[in-house]
C-alpha positions, 0 to 999 in steps of 0.5 A, spaced: 294 086 345 299 090 349 299 097 344 293 101 348 297 099 355 304 102 351 300 108 349 298 110 355 304 108 359 308 113 354 303 118 355 304 118 362 311 118 362 312 124 357 307 128 362 311 126 368 318 128 364 314 135 362 312 136 369 315 142 373 315 138 379 320 133 376 327 135 377 333 136 372 337 130 375 330 125 375 329 127 368 337 126 366 337 119 370 331 116 366 332 119 359 336 114 356 332 109 358 325 112 356 329 114 349 330 107 348 323 104 350 320 109 345 325 108 340 323 101 340 315 103 340 316 107 334 319 101 331 313 097 332 311 100 325 315 095 322 311 089 325 304 092 326 303 098 321 296 099 322 297 100 330 297 107 332 302 106 337 308 108 332 305 114 330 304 116 338 311 114 339 314 119 334 310 125 337 312 123 344 319 122 342 319 129 338 316 132 345 321 129 349 327 132 344 323 139 345 322 139 352 327 135 356 334 136 353 335 143 356 335 139 363 342 136 361 345 142 361 344 142 369 351 143 372 350 137 376 349 132 370 355 129 369 358 129 362 358 121 362 351 121 363 349 127 358 353 123 353 349 116 354 343 120 354 345 123 347 348 117 344 341 113 346 337 118 343 341 118 336 341 110 336 334 110 337 333 116 331 338 112 326 335 105 327 328 108 326 329 113 320 334 109 316 330 102 317 327 099 310 320 102 309 314 097 311 313 095 304 314 098 297 307 095 295 303 100 300 298 104 297 300 112 296 296 115 302 300 110 307 307 112 303 305 119 304 303 118 311 309 114 313 314 120 310 310 125 313 312 122 320 319 121 318 320 128 316 317 131 322 322 126 326 328 128 322 327 136 322 326 135 330 333 131 330 336 136 326 333 142 330 333 140 337 339 136 338 344 141 334 341 147 338 342 143 344 349 141 342 351 147 339 350 150 346 356 146 349 363 145 347 363 137 349 358 134 344 362 134 338 360 127 337 352 129 336 354 134 330 357 128 327 352 123 328 346 128 326 350 129 319 352 122 318 344 120 319 342 126 314 347 124 309 345 117 309 338 119 309 339 123 302 341 117 299 334 114 300 330 117 294 331 111 290 327 107 295 320 111 295 322 116 300 323 122 296 320 127 301 324 124 307 331 125 302 329 132 300 328 134 308 335 131 309 338 135 304 334 141 306 337 140 313 344 139 311 343 146 307 340 149 313 346 147 318 351 151 313 347 157 311 349 163 314 342 165 314 340 159 319 338 163 325 333 167 321 330 161 318 323 159 321 321 152 321 317 148 326 322 149 331 327 155 330 334 154 330 337 157 336 340 164 334 348 165 334 348 169 340 346 162 344 351 158 341 358 157 345 364 160 341 367 156 335 361 151 336 357 154 330 364 154 326 366 147 328 359 145 325 359 148 319 366 146 318 365 139 319 358 139 315 360 143 308 365 138 306 360 132 307 354 136 303 359 138 297 361 131 297 354 129 296 352 134 291 358 132 287 356 125 287 349 126 285 351 131 279 357 127 277 352 121 276 347 125 273 352 127 268 354 120 266 347 117 266 343 123 262 348 122 257 347 115 257 340 115 257 339 117 250 332 119 248 329 115 255 328 120 261 331 119 267 327 117 273 323 123 276 326 123 283 333 123 279 331 130 276 327 132 282 333 131 286 338 135 281 333 141 281 332 141 288 340 141 289 341 146 284 336 151 287 339 150 294 346 151 292 344 157 288 341 161 294 346 158 299 350 163 303 356 160 307 358 164 313 364 168 311 371 166 311 375 171 315 381 170 310 376 171 304 370 175 307 367 175 300 367 168 299 360 166 302 358 163 295 365 159 294 361 152 294 359 155 287 366 155 284 368 149 287 362 145 283 363 150 277 366 144 272 360 140 274 355 145 272 358 146 266 358 139 264 350 139 266 349 144 261 348 139 256 342 136 259 336 137 255 331 138 261 329 145 260 328 146 268 335 144 269 338 149 264 334 155 266 337 154 273 344 153 271 343 159 267 342 163 274 348 160 276 352 162 271 
């Protein structure tokens, strides 16, 4: 069994990367390979779930995102190398986070454990990678990939990954909220004054259409299915998803549009026709939320 040896090697690698004696150039030169190897170690979950290797690998990956991305800002690091490292990190994250679950027959406590680790990792991705990329003007592809992964993650509630899906939604809302800098999470997102001019706006402009399109899709499907279900209630996760979205949409304040300074809740106007259709639902919680919106 090579897993104990792999665990020790990963722990030593992380310590070396965190060490003050390790130069930015050294970190940057090996970071892509390290991300690839640890990403493969995370994926051992799908062949040997009971091994602790995948859990320790996730925590190591999170530590690297927190501790090592800053090294890529060193002016001696080439754009090509920086892009290679970020691409490998994103590939490893996408491969792991969007992989099918180990088994739908897992006991509830193992499903909960699996989702808790998924949420830790997706939060770190949305936090650390976005923070880093918004401090530069040459990493737009990172924004696109992060939003792509989050958006796809929101579709996975039907595969018994409801907590993970809601975390993906939450991170999308955080990316576009004008109150983002004041929100505290496991690792606080960078304040606006740390960002390269226009990068924050570029991120918001790219994310808002994706988020609203996803909200529109969920609400449209809910209206149709709710009307066709008759006396049979929709699955719990469907109702929870719609309720979550209505709450987030209600409290969301978008960054002000310079052409229309009072438009920080313009998303509610865009979705207003769908809200009107949702009001026919018999679900009391949804009706109460819709009344707040109206």
